[in-house]
C-alpha positions in Angstrom: 0.0 0.0 0.0 2.1 2.9 -1.1 -0.5 5.5 -2.1 -1.7 8.1 0.5 -1.4 5.7 3.6 -1.9 3.6 4.4 -6.1 -12.1 22.2 -10.1 -25.0 44.8 -8.8 -28.1 43.1 -12.0 -29.9 42.0 -13.0 -26.9 39.8 -9.7 -27.2 37.9 -10.3 -30.9 37.2 -13.9 -30.4 36.2 -13.0 -27.6 33.8 -10.3 -29.7 32.1 -12.7 -32.6 31.6 -15.4 -30.3 30.2 -12.9 -28.7 27.8 -11.3 -31.8 26.5 -14.4 -34.1 26.6 -12.3 -37.1 27.4 -14.3 -40.4 27.7 -13.1 -42.9 30.2 -16.0 -45.3 29.5 -14.8 -48.6 28.0 -16.4 -49.8 24.7 -18.2 -53.0 24.1 -16.3 -56.2 24.3 -15.2 -57.9 21.1 -12.6 -60.2 19.6 -8.9 -59.8 20.5 -8.2 -58.5 17.0 -11.0 -56.0 17.2 -9.9 -54.9 20.6 -6.3 -54.4 19.3 -7.6 -52.3 16.4 -9.8 -50.3 18.7 -7.0 -49.8 21.1 -4.9 -48.3 18.2 -7.7 -46.0 17.2 -8.6 -44.8 20.7 -5.7 -42.3 21.2 -6.4 -40.7 17.8 -10.1 -40.5 18.4 -9.6 -39.0 21.9 -7.1 -36.5 20.5 -9.4 -35.5 17.7 -12.3 -35.0 20.2 -10.1 -32.9 22.5 -8.9 -30.8 19.5 -12.4 -30.2 18.3 -13.6 -29.2 21.7 -10.6 -26.8 22.1 -11.3 -25.2 18.7 -15.0 -24.8 19.6 -14.0 -23.0 22.8 -11.6 -20.7 20.9 -14.4 -19.8 18.4 -17.0 -19.3 21.1 -14.9 -16.9 23.0 -13.6 -15.0 20.0 -9.9 -15.5 20.7 -8.9 -16.9 17.3 -5.5 -15.7 15.9 -5.3 -14.7 12.3 -1.5 -14.7 11.8 -1.5 -18.0 10.0 -4.3 -19.3 7.9 -6.1 -22.6 8.7 -5.5 -25.4 6.1 -8.8 -26.9 5.0 -9.2 -30.5 6.1 -6.2 -30.4 8.4 -7.2 -29.1 11.8 -3.7 -28.8 13.2 -2.2 -27.2 10.0 -1.8 -23.5 9.5 0.1 -21.7 6.7 1.1 -18.4 5.3 1.9 -17.2 1.8 5.4 -18.5 1.8 4.7 -22.0 3.2 1.7 -22.3 0.8 4.0 -21.6 -2.2 5.4 -25.2 -2.1 4.0 -27.6 -4.7 3.4 -31.0 -3.1 4.0 -32.9 -6.4 7.5 -31.4 -6.7 8.6 -32.5 -3.3 10.3 -35.8 -2.3 8.9 -37.9 0.6 11.5 -36.4 3.0 10.6 -32.8 1.8 6.9 -33.5 2.1 7.3 -34.6 5.7 9.5 -31.6 6.6 7.0 -29.3 5.0 3.9 -30.8 6.6 5.7 -30.8 10.0 6.2 -27.1 9.7 2.5 -26.5 8.9 1.6 -28.7 11.9 4.0 -26.8 14.2 2.5 -23.4 13.0 -0.9 -24.8 13.9 0.0 -26.2 17.2 1.9 -23.1 18.3 -1.1 -21.0 17.3 -3.5 -23.2 19.2 -1.3 -22.8 22.3 -1.5 -19.0 22.2 -5.3 -19.1 21.5 -5.7 -21.5 24.4 -3.8 -19.1 26.7 -6.0 -16.2 25.5 -9.2 -18.0 26.6 -10.9 -16.3 29.5 -9.7 -18.3 32.5 -9.5 -17.6 36.2 -6.7 -20.1 36.9 -3.3 -20.9 35.4 -4.4 -24.5 34.8 -5.0 -23.9 31.2 -1.3 -23.7 30.4 -0.7 -27.1 32.1 -3.7 -28.6 30.4 -2.5 -27.6 26.9 1.0 -28.9 27.6 -0.6 -32.3 28.5 -2.7 -32.2 25.3 0.4 -31.5 23.3 2.4 -34.2 25.0 -0.3 -36.8 24.4 -1.6 -35.7 21.0 1.1 -33.9 19.0 2.7 -37.0 17.4 -0.6 -38.8 17.1 -2.4 -36.0 15.2 0.6 -35.3 13.0 1.1 -38.9 11.9 -2.6 -39.1 11.2 -2.4 -36.0 9.0 0.3 -37.7 6.8 -2.3 -40.2 5.6 -4.3 -37.6 3.7 -3.3 -35.8 0.5 -2.6 -32.1 0.8 -4.0 -30.2 -2.2 -3.1 -26.7 -3.5 -6.7 -25.7 -3.0 -6.6 -26.5 0.7 -3.4 -24.4 1.1 -4.7 -21.2 -0.5 -4.3 -18.1 1.7 -6.9 -15.4 1.0 -5.6 -12.1 -0.2 -6.0 -8.9 1.8 -8.4 -7.3 -0.6 -12.2 -7.2 -0.7 -13.4 -7.8 -4.3 -17.0 -6.9 -3.3 -15.8 -3.4 -2.3 -13.9 -3.1 -5.6 -17.0 -4.1 -7.6 -19.3 -1.6 -6.0 -16.6 1.0 -5.9 -16.1 0.8 -9.7 -12.5 -0.2 -9.2 -11.8 -0.5 -12.9 -12.4 3.2 -13.3 -11.1 4.4 -9.9 -7.7 2.9 -10.4 -7.1 4.9 -13.5 -8.3 8.1 -11.7 -5.9 7.3 -8.8 -2.8 7.5 -11.1 -2.4 11.2 -10.5 -2.6 10.9 -6.7 -0.1 8.0 -6.8 2.4 10.0 -8.9 2.0 12.9 -6.5 2.6 10.7 -3.5 5.7 9.2 -5.2 7.2 12.6 -5.8 6.5 13.7 -2.2 8.1 10.7 -0.6 11.1 10.8 -2.9 11.6 14.4 -2.0 11.4 13.6 1.8 13.9 10.7 1.6 16.3 12.4 -0.8 16.4 15.8 0.8 19.0 16.6 3.4 17.8 16.0 6.9 17.9 18.8 9.4 20.1 17.3 12.2 19.4 20.3 14.4 15.8 19.2 15.1 15.3 17.6 18.6 15.7 13.9 18.3 16.2 10.8 20.3 18.7 8.0 19.3 17.7 4.4 19.9 20.0 1.5 19.5 20.3 -2.2 20.3 23.1 -3.4 22.7 26.3 -3.6 20.7 26.2 -7.0 19.0 29.2 -9.4 18.8 30.6 -10.4 15.4 29.0 -13.5 14.2 29.7 -15.9 11.2 26.4 -15.2 9.4 27.6 -16.8 6.1 28.7 -20.1 7.8 25.5 -20.3 9.8 23.3 -19.8 6.7 25.3 -22.4 4.8 24.7 -25.0 7.5 21.0 -24.1 7.7 20.5 -24.5 4.0 22.3 -27.9 4.1 20.4 -29.1 7.1 16.9 -28.3 5.8 15.3 -30.7 3.3 13.4 -27.8 1.7 16.5 -25.6 1.6 14.9 -23.0 3.8 17.5 -21.3 6.0 15.8 -21.9 9.4 18.5 -21.1 11.9 18.4 -22.5 15.5 16.7 -20.1 18.0 20.0 -18.9 19.5 21.5 -18.2 16.2 18.5 -16.3 14.7 18.4 -14.1 17.8 22.0 -13.2 17.3 21.5 -12.5 13.6 18.5 -10.3 14.5 20.6 -8.4 17.0 23.5 -8.1 14.5 21.4 -6.5 11.7 19.1 -4.4 14.1 19.0 -0.8 12.9 19.6 2.3 14.9 16.8 4.9 15.0 17.0 8.7 15.0 13.5 9.8 15.9 12.6 13.4 15.8 10.6 14.5 18.9 7.7 17.0 19.2 5.3 15.2 21.5 5.0 12.0 23.6 3.6 10.3 20.4 7.2 10.2 19.1 8.4 8.0 21.9 8.4 4.3 20.9 7.7 1.7 23.5 6.4 -1.7 24.6 2.9 -2.8 23.6 0.8 -3.4 26.7 -2.8 -3.7 27.9 -4.1 -1.1 30.4 -7.3 -0.8 32.4 -9.4 -3.6 33.8 -10.8 -6.6 32.0 -14.1 -4.8 31.3 -12.5 -1.8 29.8 -9.1 -2.7 28.3 -7.2 -0.3 26.0 -3.9 -0.6 24.2 -1.0 1.3 25.6 2.5 2.0 24.5 5.0 2.2 27.4 7.8 4.5 26.4 9.8 3.5 29.5 10.5 0.2 27.6 11.7 1.0 24.1 11.0 -2.2 22.2 11.6 -3.7 18.8 9.4 -6.7 17.9 11.2 -9.1 15.7 10.6 -12.3 13.6 12.3 -14.1 10.7 10.5 -14.8 7.4 11.4 -16.3 4.1 11.0 -15.3 0.4 11.8 -16.9 -2.9 14.2 -15.1 -5.3 15.1 -16.8 -8.5 16.0 -20.4 -7.5 16.9 -19.4 -3.9 14.9 -19.1 -0.7 16.2 -16.1 1.3 16.1 -15.2 5.0 14.3 -12.0 6.0 14.7 -10.2 9.3 11.7 -8.1 10.4 11.6 -5.3 13.0 8.5 -3.5 14.2 8.5 -0.3 16.3 5.3 1.0 17.9 4.1 4.5 18.8 1.0 5.5 20.8 -0.5 7.4 17.9 -0.1 9.5 14.9 -1.3 12.9 16.1 -3.8 14.9 14.1 -2.5 18.3 13.3 -6.0 19.5 12.6 -9.5 18.2 13.6 -10.3 17.3 10.1 -7.1 15.3 9.5 -7.7 12.1 7.6 -4.6 10.1 8.5 -4.1 10.5 12.3 -5.3 8.1 15.0 -4.4 5.7 17.7 -1.2 3.7 17.3 1.4 4.0 14.6 4.7 2.5 13.9 7.4 1.4 11.4 8.3 -2.0 10.0 11.9 -2.5 8.8 13.0 -5.6 6.9 16.4 -6.9 5.9 16.6 -9.5 3.1 19.8 -11.6 3.1 21.4 -13.4 0.3 22.7 -17.0 0.9 26.2 -15.6 1.5 24.9 -13.3 4.3 25.1 -10.1 2.4 22.2 -7.7 2.3 20.2 -7.9 -0.9 17.7 -5.1 0.0 16.0 -3.4 2.8 12.3 -2.4 2.7 9.8 -0.7 5.0 6.1 -0.1 5.7 4.0 1.3 8.5 2.0 -1.4 10.4 -1.0 -0.4 8.2 0.8 -1.6 5.1 1.2 2.0 4.0 4.3 3.7 2.6 6.2 0.8 1.2 9.7 1.8 0.1 12.6 -0.3 -1.0 16.3 0.6 -0.2 18.9 -1.3 -2.2 22.7 -1.1 -1.3 24.7 0.1 -4.3 26.8 -3.0 -4.3 23.8 -5.4 -4.2 23.1 -7.5 -7.3 19.6 -6.0 -7.2 20.8 -2.5 -7.9 21.6 -3.2 -11.6 18.2 -4.9 -12.1 16.5 -1.8 -10.7 18.6 0.5 -12.7 17.3 -1.0 -15.9 13.7 -1.5 -14.8 10.9 0.3 -16.7 8.0 1.2 -14.4 6.3 3.6 -16.8 3.5 1.1 -17.5 2.6 0.7 -13.8 -0.1 2.7 -12.2 1.5 2.1 -8.8 5.3 1.7 -9.3 7.6 0.5 -6.5 9.3 3.3 -4.6 13.0 2.3 -5.1 16.1 4.0 -3.6 19.6 2.8 -4.5 21.7 3.7 -1.4 25.4 3.9 -0.9 25.0 1.6 2.1 27.5 -1.3 1.9 25.8 -4.7 1.5 28.4 -6.3 3.8 27.9 -4.1 6.8 24.8 -4.1 9.0 25.2 -0.6 10.6 22.1 1.3 9.3 20.5 4.4 10.9 16.9 5.2 10.2 15.6 8.8 10.6 11.9 9.2 11.4 9.9 12.4 11.1 8.1 13.7 14.2 4.3 13.2 14.2 4.0 11.3 10.9 6.8 8.9 11.7 7.7 8.9 8.0 11.0 7.3 7.1 13.0 10.3 5.9 16.6 8.9 5.7 18.4 5.6 5.5 22.1 6.1 6.2 25.2 4.3 7.2 26.7 4.9 10.6 30.1 3.9 12.0 28.7 1.4 14.5 30.1 3.4 17.5 27.6 3.9 20.3 26.8 7.5 21.3 26.5 8.6 24.9 23.0 10.0 24.4 21.6 6.9 22.7 18.9 4.9 24.4 19.0 1.1 24.4 15.9 -0.7 23.1 15.1 -4.4 23.8 14.5 -6.9 21.0 11.4 -9.0 21.8 9.9 -11.9 19.8 6.9 -10.6 17.7 5.0 -13.7 19.0 4.5 -12.0 22.3 2.1 -9.6 20.6 -0.2 -12.6 20.0 -0.7 -13.1 23.8 0.0 -10.2 26.0 -0.7 -10.2 29.8 -3.9 -8.4 30.9 -3.9 -6.5 34.2 -6.1 -7.8 37.0 -6.5 -10.7 39.3 -5.1 -14.0 38.0 -3.1 -14.6 34.8 -5.0 -13.4 31.7 -3.8 -12.9 28.2 -5.1 -11.2 25.1 -3.8 -10.7 21.6 -2.7 -7.2 20.6 -4.6 -7.8 17.3 -8.3 -8.4 16.7 -9.3 -11.9 15.4 -9.3 -10.8 11.8 -5.7 -9.6 11.9 -6.4 -5.8 12.3 -6.6 -3.4 15.2 -10.0 -1.7 14.7 -9.3 0.8 17.4 -6.7 2.3 15.2 -9.1 3.0 12.3 -8.4 6.1 10.2 -10.8 8.4 8.5 -9.1 7.7 5.1 -11.0 4.5 5.0 -14.1 6.4 3.9 -12.6 7.5 0.6 -10.2 4.6 -0.1 -12.7 1.7 0.2 -13.4 1.5 -3.6 -9.8 0.2 -4.0 -10.6 -2.9 -1.9 -8.5 -2.5 1.2 -10.8 -2.8 4.2 -10.3 -0.1 6.9 -7.3 1.4 5.1 -4.9 3.0 7.5 -5.6 0.7 10.4 -2.8 -1.2 12.0 -2.4 -4.8 11.0 -0.8 -8.1 12.1 1.9 -9.7 10.0 0.4 -11.6 7.1 -2.3 -9.0 6.5 -0.3 -6.1 5.0 -1.6 -5.1 1.6 1.0 -2.7 0.1 -0.7 -1.6 -3.0 -4.1 -0.1 -3.9 -3.8 -0.9 -7.6 -3.5 -4.6 -8.3 -2.9 -6.9 -5.4 0.4 -7.1 -3.6 1.4 -8.0 -0.1 4.3 -7.3 2.2 4.7 -11.1 2.7 4.6 -12.0 -1.0 6.2 -15.5 -1.3 8.3 -14.4 -4.3 10.4 -11.3 -4.3 9.9 -10.7 -8.0 6.2 -10.4 -7.4 6.7 -7.9 -4.6 9.0 -5.7 -6.7 7.1 -6.0 -10.0 10.1 -7.8 -11.6 9.6 -10.4 -14.4 8.9 -13.8 -13.1 9.5 -16.8 -15.4 6.2 -18.4 -16.6 4.2 -15.9 -14.7 2.5 -12.6 -15.6 1.3 -9.8 -13.4 -1.0 -7.0 -14.3 -2.7 -4.1 -12.7 
């Protein structure tokens, strides 16, 4: 989206039995063979009954999580655009198992968070899910391997509403929008290419100084160890890589809305509201993956949150509760940076920043975007692809990214340290009050409706529901013309580059 902007003791036992629906009543007697077959089926049937009951509870209480999409016919599988891009027919048996295990793990981890977000008065829910996972994880996964997995079942819906486009006369509106798109492009280019006034009050935020790490060697081992050639690093290594490439921020300050912080819930359970705690500067991180040519590349994602985008006037269209910046680093297999790109958490203001010595720079230099109604906002930057030290300058109030520059990596006395926190924590944040409660930062459909902007009233014909509202990963539409997502599984598609045997059109 680059045009304009864009969850006493007897009571515990009883509750667990009710939730899981376990049956301890023996079945009718039969032959020894029948009893053996029934015994083999009983754990699976019990696990399926428990899973179904858990899913009904999640649906009934409205605590479903939309980060990963359910796979039809596979109740423990969930996927996203990247993992759904694999073609089952092209995979070996080993690759199929590895792939399906990932889909199953995404589903089980999502269920665990949804289970924790259920309205409970006691901490028994966490123990109960652990028991369910211990008893049923292997049983349910092995059962899933007996069913074919079709491309249709894996489809992930796009983030556009075709009904809105139909009634909004999208075919005509997209042509009329070309002028506004061109105006936006010129404005953002001017902001980023213009010299930044370093005399403006600003805060510097940086991660703790990272140790030097062998990124190239780690990636090489990860590619070799994964049957699908996806560079999934061990938890300790991916954390170190995220710290190593974490940017430094120079954030201009006018009001408290320019102070980034930790996402928290405030108030009581009957009147909760989202709150950003500036006393805890926090960067929410996660890895992702994308195809580029014949390779699968590792991406490092960093999300910064602000309490709001202030409205300079009462009739402002773009201000509202919550704001932020998403910064992403895409690494080549040798550990060098292929590109950086950025959006706001609404999916708005997508820009791509390519190091001058990246192999992508030459491709962009010869790219003709004159035919596109919504071209990609590219910047070729003198940043070295081999060094991670990047500083991002953000404008006060709007939090627009106005400069991407290299810094010498030396800490400054006035800089404030931020913490790097797993993005998964946003899916189940503690709620204040008596007893442990948790709730997702996002609504069940993957947006934050409380952050709605007035711009949605005139942008709806282009098919993006509640344009300007903050969104969860996996729900960031980054174009108004055509359909394009921040998490496109193929980089060529995201950047409007030619893709073999594929065509794209506005």
